[in-house]
C-alpha positions in Angstrom: 13.6 -5.0 26.8 15.6 -1.7 26.5 14.5 1.0 28.8 16.0 4.0 30.7 19.8 3.8 31.3 20.7 2.2 34.6 23.8 1.5 36.7 25.4 -1.9 37.5 26.8 -1.9 41.0 29.2 -4.7 42.1 31.7 -4.4 44.9 35.3 -5.5 44.8 38.5 -4.6 43.0 39.0 -5.7 39.4 41.6 -8.2 40.4 39.4 -9.8 43.0 36.4 -10.0 40.8 38.3 -11.3 37.8 39.8 -14.0 39.9 36.4 -14.9 41.3 34.8 -15.2 37.8 37.8 -17.1 36.4 37.4 -19.6 39.2 33.7 -19.9 38.6 34.3 -20.6 34.8 36.8 -23.2 35.7 34.3 -25.0 38.0 31.7 -25.1 35.2 34.3 -26.4 32.7 35.3 -29.2 35.2 31.6 -30.3 35.4 31.6 -30.5 31.6 34.8 -32.6 31.8 36.7 -30.1 29.7 40.5 -30.6 29.7 43.1 -27.9 29.5 44.7 -25.3 31.8 42.3 -23.4 34.0 41.6 -19.8 33.2 42.3 -18.8 36.8 45.8 -20.1 36.6 46.3 -18.3 33.3 45.2 -14.8 34.4 46.9 -14.8 37.8 50.3 -13.8 36.5 48.7 -11.3 34.1 46.9 -9.6 36.9 50.1 -9.5 39.0 51.8 -7.7 36.0 48.9 -5.3 35.7 47.8 -6.7 32.3 44.1 -6.4 33.0 43.1 -6.3 29.4 44.9 -9.5 28.5 43.4 -11.2 31.6 40.0 -10.0 30.6 40.4 -11.3 27.0 41.0 -14.9 28.4 37.9 -14.6 30.6 35.7 -13.4 27.8 37.0 -16.1 25.5 36.2 -18.7 28.1 32.8 -17.2 29.0 31.0 -19.4 26.5 30.5 -22.0 29.3 28.4 -19.5 31.3 25.5 -20.6 29.2 25.7 -23.8 31.2 25.6 -22.0 34.5 22.7 -23.0 36.9 19.6 -20.9 36.2 19.8 -19.3 39.7 23.5 -18.2 39.1 23.2 -17.3 35.4 22.3 -13.6 35.7 24.8 -12.9 38.5 27.6 -14.5 36.6 26.9 -12.6 33.4 26.4 -9.3 35.3 29.9 -9.8 36.8 31.3 -10.4 33.4 29.7 -7.2 32.0 30.9 -5.2 35.0 34.5 -6.3 34.3 34.2 -5.6 30.6 32.9 -2.1 31.2 36.2 -1.2 32.9 38.2 -2.1 29.7 39.1 0.5 27.1 38.3 -2.2 24.5 34.6 -2.4 25.4 33.5 -2.6 21.8 35.8 -5.6 21.2 34.5 -7.7 24.1 30.8 -7.0 24.1 30.2 -8.6 20.6 31.5 -11.9 22.0 29.2 -11.7 25.0 26.3 -10.9 22.8 27.2 -13.8 20.6 27.2 -16.1 23.7 23.8 -14.8 24.8 22.3 -15.3 21.3 23.2 -19.0 21.6 20.9 -21.5 23.5 21.1 -21.4 27.3 21.7 -25.1 27.9 21.1 -25.0 31.6 17.5 -23.6 31.1 16.0 -24.4 27.7 12.6 -23.1 28.7 13.6 -19.9 30.6 16.9 -19.4 28.6 15.5 -16.7 26.2 14.2 -14.6 29.1 17.5 -14.9 31.0 19.5 -13.9 27.9 17.1 -10.9 27.2 17.6 -9.8 30.8 21.4 -9.6 30.4 21.3 -8.1 26.9 18.8 -5.5 28.2 21.2 -4.6 31.0 24.1 -4.2 28.6 21.9 -2.0 26.3 20.8 0.2 29.1 24.2 0.8 30.7 25.7 2.0 27.5 25.5 5.7 26.6 22.5 6.4 24.2 24.9 7.5 21.4 27.2 4.5 21.8 27.1 2.6 18.5 27.8 -0.6 20.3 24.1 -0.5 21.3 23.4 -1.3 17.7 25.1 -4.7 17.9 23.5 -5.4 21.3 20.1 -4.7 19.8 20.8 -7.1 17.0 21.6 -9.8 19.6 18.3 -8.9 21.3 16.5 -9.4 18.0 18.2 -12.8 17.5 17.0 -14.0 20.9 13.5 -12.7 20.3 13.4 -14.5 16.9 14.6 -17.8 18.4 12.0 -17.6 21.1 9.1 -16.3 18.9 8.4 -13.5 21.3 7.7 -10.6 19.0 5.3 -9.1 21.5 8.2 -8.1 23.7 9.7 -6.1 20.8 6.6 -4.3 19.6 6.4 -1.8 22.4 10.1 -0.7 21.8 9.8 -0.1 18.0 8.6 3.4 18.6 12.1 4.2 19.8 13.9 2.8 16.8 14.1 5.9 14.8 15.7 7.9 17.6 18.1 5.1 18.3 19.2 4.8 14.7 19.8 8.6 14.6 21.8 8.5 17.8 24.0 5.5 16.6 24.5 7.2 13.2 24.3 3.9 11.5 25.0 3.7 7.7 22.4 2.6 5.2 23.7 -1.0 5.1 23.5 -1.4 8.9 20.0 0.1 8.9 18.9 -2.3 6.2 20.2 -5.3 8.3 18.3 -4.0 11.3 15.0 -3.5 9.4 15.3 -6.9 7.7 15.8 -8.6 11.1 12.6 -7.0 12.4 10.7 -7.8 9.2 11.8 -11.5 9.6 10.7 -11.6 13.2 7.3 -10.0 12.4 6.7 -12.3 9.5 7.4 -15.4 11.6 5.0 -14.1 14.3 2.3 -13.6 11.7 2.5 -9.8 11.9 2.3 -9.4 8.1 1.6 -5.7 8.1 4.6 -4.9 10.4 6.8 -7.1 8.4 5.8 -5.3 5.2 6.4 -1.9 6.7 10.0 -2.8 7.7 10.6 -4.4 4.3 9.7 -1.1 2.8 12.1 0.7 5.2 14.8 -1.7 4.2 14.2 -1.0 0.5 14.5 2.7 1.1 18.0 2.3 2.4 19.3 0.9 -1.0 21.4 3.5 -2.7 20.4 4.6 -6.2 23.4 2.9 -7.8 22.5 -0.4 -6.3 18.8 -0.6 -7.2 19.5 -3.2 -9.9 21.6 -5.4 -7.6 20.6 -9.0 -6.9 20.0 -8.1 -3.2 17.7 -5.2 -4.2 15.9 -7.4 -6.7 15.2 -10.2 -4.2 14.1 -7.8 -1.5 11.8 -5.9 -4.0 10.1 -9.2 -5.1 9.7 -10.2 -1.4 8.0 -6.8 -0.6 5.8 -7.1 -3.7 4.7 -10.6 -2.8 4.0 -9.4 0.7 1.8 -6.5 -0.5 -0.1 -8.7 -3.0 -0.7 -11.5 -0.5 -1.9 -9.3 2.4 -5.7 -9.4 2.4 -6.1 -5.8 3.6 -3.3 -4.0 1.7 -4.8 -2.1 -1.2 -2.5 0.9 -1.8 0.5 0.1 -4.0 1.8 3.6 -4.4 4.4 3.1 -1.7 5.9 0.3 -3.8 5.8 2.0 -7.2 7.6 5.1 -5.8 10.7 3.0 -5.1 13.6 2.9 -7.6 14.3 -0.8 -6.8 10.7 -1.7 -7.7 10.9 0.3 -10.9 14.1 -1.7 -11.7 11.9 -4.8 -11.9 10.6 -3.6 -15.3 13.9 -4.9 -16.8 14.8 -7.8 -14.5 11.4 -9.2 -13.8 8.8 -7.7 -16.2 6.1 -10.1 -15.3 6.2 -9.1 -11.6 6.1 -5.5 -12.6 3.2 -6.1 -14.9 1.2 -7.7 -12.1 2.0 -4.8 -9.8 0.8 -2.3 -12.4 -2.5 -4.2 -12.7 -3.1 -4.1 -8.9 -2.0 -0.5 -8.7 -4.3 0.9 -11.4 -6.2 -1.6 -13.5 -9.3 -3.8 -13.1 -10.4 -7.4 -13.1 -10.6 -7.8 -16.9 -6.9 -6.8 -17.0 -6.0 -9.3 -14.3 -7.9 -12.1 -16.2 -5.9 -11.2 -19.4 -2.7 -11.4 -17.3 -3.7 -14.9 -16.0 -4.4 -16.1 -19.5 -1.1 -14.8 -20.9 0.9 -16.1 -17.9 -1.0 -19.3 -17.2 0.2 -21.0 -14.0 2.7 -18.2 -13.2 0.8 -17.0 -10.1 0.7 -20.4 -8.5 4.4 -21.0 -9.3 5.3 -17.8 -7.4 3.5 -19.1 -4.3 0.8 -16.5 -4.5 -2.7 -17.3 -3.3 -5.1 -17.2 -6.2 -8.2 -16.7 -4.1 -6.6 -13.7 -2.2 -5.6 -12.1 -5.4 -9.0 -12.5 -7.0 -10.8 -11.1 -4.0 -8.5 -8.1 -3.8 -8.8 -7.5 -7.5 -12.6 -7.5 -7.3 -12.5 -5.0 -4.4 -10.1 -2.7 -6.2 -12.2 -2.9 -9.4 -15.3 -1.9 -7.5 -13.3 1.0 -5.9 -12.3 2.2 -9.3 -15.8 1.9 -10.6 -17.1 4.0 -7.7 -14.5 6.7 -8.2 -15.0 7.0 -11.9 -18.8 7.2 -12.0 -20.1 10.8 -12.3 -23.7 10.1 -11.2 -22.6 8.8 -7.7 -25.0 6.0 -8.2 -24.0 2.5 -9.4 -26.7 0.0 -10.7 -26.3 -3.5 -9.3 -26.1 -4.8 -12.9 -23.1 -2.6 -13.7 -21.3 -3.8 -10.5 -22.1 -7.5 -11.3 -20.7 -7.1 -14.8 -17.5 -5.4 -13.7 -16.8 -7.9 -10.9 -18.0 -10.9 -13.0 -20.4 -12.1 -10.2 -24.0 -13.1 -10.0 -26.5 -10.3 -9.3 -27.4 -11.8 -6.0 -23.8 -11.4 -4.8 -23.5 -7.7 -5.5 -24.6 -6.5 -2.0 -22.1 -8.8 -0.3 -19.2 -7.4 -2.4 -20.4 -3.8 -1.7 -20.4 -4.5 2.0 -16.8 -6.0 1.6 -15.5 -2.9 -0.2 -17.1 -0.6 2.5 -15.5 -2.6 5.3 -12.2 -2.4 3.5 -12.4 1.4 3.7 -12.2 1.9 -0.1 -15.6 3.4 -0.5 -18.4 4.9 1.6 -22.1 4.7 0.6 -25.3 2.9 1.1 -27.3 0.3 -0.7 -30.8 1.0 -2.2 -32.5 -2.4 -2.5 -35.6 -0.7 -3.8 -33.8 0.9 -6.7 -31.1 -1.8 -7.0 -28.4 0.8 -6.8 -25.3 1.6 -4.7 -25.4 5.3 -3.7 -21.7 6.5 -3.3 -20.9 9.0 -0.6 -17.1 8.9 -0.8 -14.6 7.2 -3.1 -10.9 7.6 -3.7 -8.9 7.2 -6.9 -6.3 4.4 -6.7 -4.0 6.4 -8.9 -4.2 10.0 -10.1 -3.1 10.6 -13.6 -4.3 12.2 -16.9 -7.4 10.0 -17.0 -8.4 10.9 -13.5 -7.8 14.6 -14.2 -10.1 14.3 -17.2 -12.8 12.7 -15.0 -12.4 15.5 -12.4 -12.8 18.0 -15.2 -15.9 16.3 -16.4 -17.4 16.4 -12.9 -16.5 20.0 -12.4 -18.1 20.9 -15.7 -21.3 19.0 -14.6 -21.3 20.8 -11.3 -20.7 24.1 -13.0 -23.7 23.5 -15.3 -25.8 22.5 -12.3 -24.7 25.6 -10.4 -25.4 27.8 -13.4 -28.9 26.3 -13.6 -29.5 26.9 -9.9 -28.2 30.5 -10.2 -30.5 31.1 -13.2 -33.5 29.9 -11.2 -32.5 32.0 -8.2 -32.0 35.0 -10.4 -35.4 34.5 -12.0 -37.1 34.1 -8.7 -35.3 37.2 -7.3 -36.5 39.3 -10.3 -40.0 37.9 -9.9 -40.0 38.9 -6.2 -38.7 42.4 -7.0 -41.4 42.9 -9.7 -44.0 41.6 -7.3 -42.9 44.1 -4.6 -42.8 46.9 -7.1 -46.4 46.1 -8.2 -47.6 46.0 -4.6 -45.9 49.2 -3.9 -47.6 50.9 -6.9 -50.9 49.6 -5.8 -50.5 50.9 -2.3 -49.4 54.3 -3.6 -52.4 54.3 -6.0 -54.8 53.6 -3.2 -53.2 56.3 -1.0 -53.5 58.9 -3.8 -57.1 58.0 -4.5 -58.1 58.4 -0.8 -56.4 61.8 -0.7 -58.5 63.1 -3.7 -61.9 62.1 -2.3 -61.2 63.8 1.0 -60.6 67.1 -0.8 -64.0 67.0 -2.5 -65.8 66.3 0.8 -64.1 69.3 2.4 -65.2 71.6 -0.4 -68.8 70.4 -0.1 -68.8 71.2 3.6 -67.4 74.7 3.0 -70.2 75.4 0.5 -72.9 74.2 2.8 -71.6 76.4 5.6 -71.6 79.4 3.3 -75.3 78.9 2.5 -76.2 79.0 6.1 
C-alpha cells in the first residue's frame, strides 16, 4: 500500500531498455500465438529517429500482455515499463493505461495476482510527487484491485491519510465523490458497515446544492438512509437529517423521509402506525423488520429516560412504552445501557430503573420545555434547601446569643457577690 516516496533505480539508456522491453513483450505474444508485427521491429526506427515518445506509446499499448508474464518476472517487467514511462513528458497519458492493465486479472498468477498488481501500483503511487494529481487515478486503480481481491484490511491503515491526499491533489467534488463511493463499496462488501456508511456520508456531502434533487443524489441518499436504519448499532440520525440531499427526499420519496423522522425523534407507537399505514413497504425495501423493531424499542426507551423528570422509571411504564412483557424489562434496559444510550442501574426491589445519564435524541422546543421544567423543579428544591439552611443558621445564631447572655449573666453575678464579701471583711477588721 502507499507509503513514503521512493526511487526506482534501473541501469541502462532509454533506447537499450525500451528495446529490451519490446523484445520481452514480443516473446510473450509469441507464446500466446498472437499474429502481427513485433513491437521491437516497430520501435527500432522510431528510436533511431529520436522519437522516444512514439516508441513508448507502442510499448505501453502492447504492455497488456505483461499480465501473462511469469510470476517471477512480472514485477521486474512492470518496473521497467514504469521506469521508461517516467522519462516521458506525457506521464499522465501513459500511467492510466498501465493502471488499467494492473486492474485486470493477472492470468499468469490468479492466486497471487492481486498482491503483484498492488506491489506495482504502490510503487507507481510512491514515486510520484505527493501533489501530482495522477496519484488520484493510481489510487482508484489500487481500490479496484483491493475490491476484486476482497482485501479491505490492506486499505484500512491508509485511510487516515486520505484527507491530506485529497487536499494535495486538489480534486473536485465529483472526483471526491467517486473516490468515497469506491471505498464505501469495498467496505460494504467486506462487511464493514460502519466504515461504508461513513464514506457514503462523505460522498453525499460533496453533492452541490443545485444537484441535491438529482437522480444520483436521490439514489445515494436512499442508500445511506437504508444503511443507517439497518446498522444494529447506529442510533444517531442527525448526521443524515442535516444533509440537503436527504431533506430533498421529502418531495421525491416522502415515505422514506417519514420513516427517517420516526427513527430520528419518535417512538414505537409512531413506528407501529407507520407500519399499519404502509403495510409491507418495509419488507419491499429490503429492510430487516427485526432490526428495525429492536432499534425502535431501544430509541423509545432512550427517549423515555431523557424525558422523565424524576430520574426513576417504573418497570410497568417501560413495559408499556416498549410493548413487552414485564419480565423482559430488565433485558431491554441492559440492552439500552450496552448501546450507550442511557446510564443507570436497576432496582429489582423497587421495580424501577434509576437513571444516571440520558441524552435527548433531538433537541427542539419540546426538549427546551422539559429542560425548563427540570430547572424549575431544581430551583424549587434549592430554594427549599436554602430556606432550611437559613432557618438552621438563624437558630444557631440565636442559640449562641442565648449562651453568650447566660455566660455574661453568670460573670456579672459572680462579680457582685465578691464585693459584698470584701465589705464584710473590712467591717470585721475595723471592729478589731
